[in-house]
C-alpha positions in Angstrom: 0.6 14.0 6.4 1.8 15.6 3.2 1.4 19.0 4.8 3.4 17.9 7.9 6.3 16.5 5.7 6.2 18.1 2.3 8.2 16.6 -0.5 10.9 18.8 -1.8 12.3 18.7 -5.3 14.6 15.9 -5.9 13.7 14.0 -2.7 12.0 10.7 -2.1 8.3 11.0 -1.1 8.6 9.0 2.1 5.1 9.8 3.5 3.3 8.5 0.4 5.6 5.5 0.2 5.0 4.6 3.9 1.2 5.1 3.8 0.9 3.0 0.6 3.0 0.3 2.2 0.8 0.2 5.3 -2.3 0.2 3.2 -1.1 -2.7 1.1 -0.1 -4.7 4.2 -3.6 -4.0 5.7 -5.2 -5.1 2.4 -3.3 -8.4 2.3 -4.1 -9.0 6.0 -7.8 -8.1 5.9 -8.8 -9.7 2.7 -7.0 -13.0 3.5 -8.5 -13.0 7.0 -12.0 -12.3 5.6 -11.6 -14.9 2.9 -9.9 -17.7 4.8 -10.7 -17.3 8.5 -14.1 -15.6 8.8 -17.6 -16.4 7.4 -18.0 -14.9 4.0 -20.4 -12.0 3.8 -21.2 -9.7 0.9 -20.2 -6.5 2.6 -17.0 -7.0 4.6 -14.6 -7.3 1.8 -15.8 -4.3 -0.2 -16.1 -2.2 2.9 -12.6 -3.0 4.3 -10.8 -3.8 1.0 -12.1 -1.2 -1.4 -13.4 1.3 1.2 -10.9 1.4 4.1 -7.8 0.4 2.2 -8.7 2.3 -0.9 -9.2 5.5 1.2 -6.0 4.9 3.2 -3.7 4.3 0.3 -2.7 7.3 -1.8 -2.0 5.9 -5.2 -3.3 9.0 -6.8 -0.7 11.0 -4.8 1.8 8.4 -5.9 1.0 9.1 -9.5 1.1 12.8 -9.0 4.5 12.7 -7.3 5.8 10.4 -10.0 4.7 12.9 -12.7 6.3 15.7 -10.7 9.6 13.9 -10.5 9.5 13.3 -14.3 8.5 16.9 -15.0 11.6 18.1 -12.9 13.8 15.8 -15.0 14.5 13.4 -12.1 14.2 10.3 -14.3 16.3 7.9 -12.2 14.6 8.9 -9.0 11.2 8.6 -10.7 12.1 5.1 -11.9 13.4 4.1 -8.6 10.4 5.4 -6.8 8.0 3.6 -9.1 9.8 0.3 -9.1 10.3 0.4 -5.3 6.8 1.4 -4.6 5.4 -1.5 -6.7 7.8 -4.0 -5.2 7.1 -2.8 -1.7 3.4 -2.9 -2.2 3.5 -6.5 -3.4 5.8 -7.4 -0.6 3.4 -5.8 1.9 0.4 -7.7 0.6 2.4 -10.9 0.7 3.5 -10.2 4.3 0.0 -9.4 5.4 -1.3 -12.6 3.8 1.5 -14.7 5.3 0.8 -13.3 8.7 -2.9 -14.5 8.5 -1.9 -17.8 7.1 0.7 -18.4 9.8 -1.9 -17.7 12.5 -4.2 -20.1 10.8 -1.6 -22.9 10.8 -0.6 -22.3 14.4 -4.2 -22.5 15.7 -4.8 -25.9 14.2 
């Protein structure tokens, strides 16, 4: 994805932002579903949470892009990118969790 839409100096890294948001949403959805709706096994959560979502999200790329922004002197963009990424990640996890819990409530 980064090769298809490279980040140019002084621009928001949209691809990394979107992939991390999707990964956080998936993490919230999967872990809540596995914890609250399905029988607990010792392999599903690490496989899907750490494995799938860990491989999907690009937090190392997020850190690298953040450092590049800082190295270029784009302090305000770097701060905005960091704060927005963290807030969006938490919101995505919350949204995924709420989606599972809403489905749980409607089935009862």
